[in-house]
C-alpha positions as CSV (number, residue, x, y, z in Angstrom):
1,M,239.0,-128.5,25.1
2,L,235.5,-127.9,26.2
3,E,234.9,-124.9,24.0
4,H,235.2,-127.5,21.0
5,S,232.3,-129.6,22.6
6,L,228.7,-129.8,22.1
7,V,226.2,-131.6,24.4
8,I,223.0,-133.0,22.5
9,I,219.9,-133.3,24.4
10,P,216.5,-134.5,23.0
11,T,213.4,-133.5,24.9
12,Y,209.7,-134.4,24.7
13,N,207.6,-133.0,27.6
14,E,210.6,-132.4,29.9
15,A,209.6,-129.0,31.1
16,L,210.1,-130.0,34.7
17,N,213.5,-130.9,34.1
18,A,214.9,-128.8,31.1
19,Q,215.6,-125.6,33.1
20,M,217.3,-127.1,36.0
21,L,219.4,-129.3,33.9
22,L,220.7,-126.7,31.5
23,E,221.4,-124.3,34.5
24,K,223.5,-126.9,36.0
25,I,225.4,-127.7,32.9
26,F,226.3,-124.0,32.2
27,E,227.3,-123.6,35.8
28,L,229.8,-126.5,35.6
29,Y,230.9,-125.7,32.1
30,P,230.4,-122.1,30.9
31,E,232.4,-122.6,27.9
32,I,230.4,-125.7,26.5
33,S,227.7,-125.5,23.9
34,V,224.3,-127.4,24.3
35,L,221.9,-128.1,21.6
36,V,218.4,-129.1,22.6
37,I,216.2,-130.9,20.1
38,D,212.6,-130.8,21.0
39,D,209.7,-132.7,19.2
40,N,207.1,-129.9,19.6
41,S,206.4,-131.0,23.3
42,P,202.8,-130.5,24.4
43,D,204.1,-129.0,27.9
44,K,205.9,-126.5,25.7
45,T,209.5,-127.5,26.7
46,Y,210.7,-125.5,23.8
47,H,209.4,-122.3,25.2
48,I,211.7,-122.6,28.1
49,I,214.6,-123.2,26.0
50,E,213.8,-120.2,23.8
51,I,213.6,-117.9,27.0
52,L,217.1,-119.6,28.5
53,K,218.7,-118.7,25.2
54,Y,218.8,-115.1,26.0
55,K,220.8,-116.1,29.2
56,Y,223.0,-118.7,27.7
57,P,224.5,-117.6,24.2
58,K,225.9,-121.2,23.8
59,L,222.5,-122.8,23.8
60,S,220.7,-123.6,20.7
61,L,217.2,-125.2,19.8
62,I,216.1,-127.2,17.0
63,K,212.1,-127.4,17.4
64,R,210.8,-130.2,15.2
65,D,207.1,-130.5,14.1
66,G,206.1,-133.6,16.0
67,K,207.3,-136.6,18.1
68,N,209.7,-138.4,15.5
69,G,211.7,-140.4,17.9
70,L,214.9,-140.3,19.9
71,G,217.0,-141.8,17.1
72,T,216.0,-139.2,14.5
73,A,216.7,-136.5,16.8
74,Y,220.0,-137.4,17.6
75,V,220.9,-138.1,13.8
76,E,219.6,-134.5,13.3
77,G,221.8,-133.3,16.3
78,F,224.8,-135.1,15.1
79,K,224.4,-133.5,11.5
80,W,224.3,-130.2,13.1
81,A,227.3,-130.8,15.2
82,L,229.3,-131.7,12.1
83,A,228.2,-128.6,10.2
84,K,229.3,-126.5,13.1
85,K,232.8,-128.2,13.3
86,F,232.6,-129.6,17.0
87,K,235.2,-131.8,17.9
88,Y,233.6,-133.8,20.6
89,I,229.8,-134.5,20.8
90,V,228.2,-135.7,23.9
91,Q,224.5,-137.0,24.0
92,M,222.6,-137.3,27.2
93,D,219.0,-137.6,28.5
94,C,217.1,-134.6,29.9
95,D,215.8,-136.3,33.1
96,F,218.8,-136.0,35.5
97,S,219.4,-140.0,35.0
98,H,222.9,-138.7,33.7
99,D,224.8,-136.5,36.0
100,P,226.2,-133.3,34.2
101,K,229.3,-133.7,36.5
102,D,230.3,-136.8,34.4
103,I,230.3,-134.8,31.1
104,K,233.7,-133.7,31.5
105,Q,235.0,-137.3,32.4
106,L,233.4,-138.4,29.0
107,I,235.3,-135.8,27.0
108,E,238.7,-136.0,28.7
109,T,238.6,-139.9,28.2
110,L,238.0,-139.5,24.5
111,K,240.9,-137.1,24.2
112,D,243.5,-138.6,26.6
113,K,242.7,-142.3,25.3
114,N,242.4,-141.3,21.8
115,A,239.2,-143.1,21.6
116,D,236.5,-142.9,19.0
117,L,233.5,-143.4,21.2
118,V,233.3,-143.4,25.1
119,I,230.3,-144.8,26.7
120,G,229.2,-143.8,30.2
121,S,228.4,-147.2,31.5
122,R,226.0,-148.2,34.3
123,Y,227.5,-151.5,34.9
124,F,231.3,-151.3,34.0
125,E,233.7,-152.3,36.9
126,N,231.1,-153.2,39.3
127,N,229.6,-149.7,39.1
128,L,227.6,-149.1,42.5
129,K,226.5,-145.6,41.6
130,I,223.1,-146.7,40.3
131,Q,220.3,-145.0,42.4
132,N,216.6,-145.5,42.6
133,W,216.2,-147.8,39.6
134,K,213.1,-149.7,39.8
135,I,213.7,-153.5,39.6
136,H,211.7,-154.3,36.3
137,R,213.7,-151.6,34.6
138,K,217.1,-153.1,35.8
139,I,216.2,-156.6,34.8
140,L,214.9,-155.5,31.4
141,T,218.1,-153.4,30.7
142,V,220.6,-155.9,32.1
143,T,218.9,-158.8,30.0
144,A,219.0,-156.7,26.9
145,S,222.6,-156.0,27.4
146,L,223.4,-159.8,27.8
147,M,221.3,-160.9,24.8
148,L,223.0,-158.1,22.5
149,R,226.4,-159.2,23.6
150,S,225.7,-162.9,23.1
151,F,224.3,-162.2,19.7
152,T,226.5,-159.7,18.3
153,G,230.0,-160.3,19.8
154,V,230.3,-156.8,20.8
155,K,232.0,-157.1,24.3
156,L,230.6,-154.0,26.1
157,M,229.0,-154.1,29.3
158,D,226.4,-151.4,28.6
159,L,225.2,-151.6,25.1
160,T,221.9,-149.7,25.7
161,G,223.0,-146.6,27.8
162,G,222.4,-143.0,26.4
163,F,225.5,-141.3,27.9
164,K,228.2,-141.2,25.2
165,C,230.7,-138.9,23.8
166,F,231.7,-139.2,20.0
167,N,234.9,-138.1,18.2
168,R,233.6,-136.0,15.3
169,L,235.7,-138.1,12.9
170,T,233.6,-141.2,14.2
171,L,230.4,-139.4,13.2
172,E,231.9,-138.9,9.7
173,K,232.5,-142.3,9.3
174,M,229.3,-143.8,10.4
175,N,227.1,-142.6,7.5
176,L,224.4,-141.3,9.6
177,D,221.9,-141.6,6.7
178,Q,222.1,-145.3,7.1
179,I,220.8,-145.3,10.6
180,I,217.4,-147.0,10.8
181,S,216.4,-146.7,14.6
182,K,213.9,-144.3,15.8
183,G,213.5,-145.3,19.4
184,F,215.8,-146.4,22.2
185,I,217.5,-149.2,20.2
186,F,219.3,-146.4,18.5
187,Q,221.7,-146.4,21.4
188,F,222.7,-150.1,20.6
189,E,222.7,-149.4,16.8
190,T,225.3,-146.5,17.1
191,N,227.6,-148.7,19.3
192,Y,227.2,-151.8,16.9
193,R,228.0,-149.5,14.0
194,V,231.1,-148.1,15.6
195,H,232.2,-151.6,16.4
196,Q,231.7,-152.8,12.8
197,L,233.8,-150.1,11.6
198,G,236.6,-151.4,13.9
199,L,236.9,-148.2,16.0
200,K,238.2,-147.7,19.6
201,I,235.3,-147.8,22.2
202,I,236.1,-147.4,25.9
203,E,233.5,-147.5,28.9
204,V,233.7,-145.5,31.9
205,P,231.5,-146.0,35.2
206,I,229.1,-143.3,35.7
207,S,226.3,-142.2,38.2
208,F,222.8,-143.1,37.3
209,N,219.8,-142.3,38.8
210,Q,216.2,-143.0,38.0
211,R,214.3,-140.0,36.7
212,I,212.3,-138.2,39.6
213,L,210.2,-135.7,37.8
214,G,208.2,-136.4,34.5
215,N,207.2,-139.6,32.7
216,S,209.5,-142.4,31.2
217,K,209.3,-142.7,27.5
218,M,209.6,-146.3,27.5
219,S,206.7,-148.3,25.8
220,L,205.8,-151.7,24.2
221,E,206.0,-150.2,20.7
222,I,209.6,-149.0,21.5
223,I,210.4,-152.6,22.9
224,L,208.9,-154.2,19.8
225,E,210.8,-151.8,17.5
226,S,214.0,-152.8,19.4
227,V,213.6,-156.5,18.6
228,V,213.0,-155.8,14.8
229,I,215.8,-153.3,14.4
230,F,218.2,-155.9,16.3
231,F,217.4,-158.7,13.6
232,K,217.7,-156.4,10.8
233,L,221.2,-155.1,12.0
234,R,222.4,-158.8,12.9
235,F,221.0,-160.7,9.9
């Protein structure tokens, strides 16, 4: 099953994390494929990936011209996955906030439960595996999820998490060219679009850890974009 699976990892200035993460993924799942999409990182993350490609034949890289946003990176990765005929497409962060050990759980749940989308939830079923999360980030994220559930009627606990697994048929139905988010609100938009299609979404609890190395990409600009995109989608 895992030989038909692809993990997509967007990167921007993740030189401190990229090699360790990829080595861990391939140690756990030598049969899985990984696509890194790098936005021309000033710290040359892409150079590390280029070197690792010689060691890991199932590792691929898309190097883009500049920082074009998380959402556009994933859309490009999804289109690449569809062109390559992958059946199961996982998305995850590069900063070790998502535990590679949970990749198999997402894929197996998607397959066993005949789901269209599986979300690795930070809050589902009283998940107590959240580590080292700064209180202001937790308040912001929990509040955002509560508001999104209230205003959209999407009954999911974690609407903004970035550790997910899609069935390829789900991506084919979504019309990727209609996705409008560039920043982190992309995570909500894809969940919302899958929900609007009436497809089956399942949440599973995951381990979540605040990044240790490197800097967060969250900014005021990203938060403002999230507000604007939400109202465009909802109304």
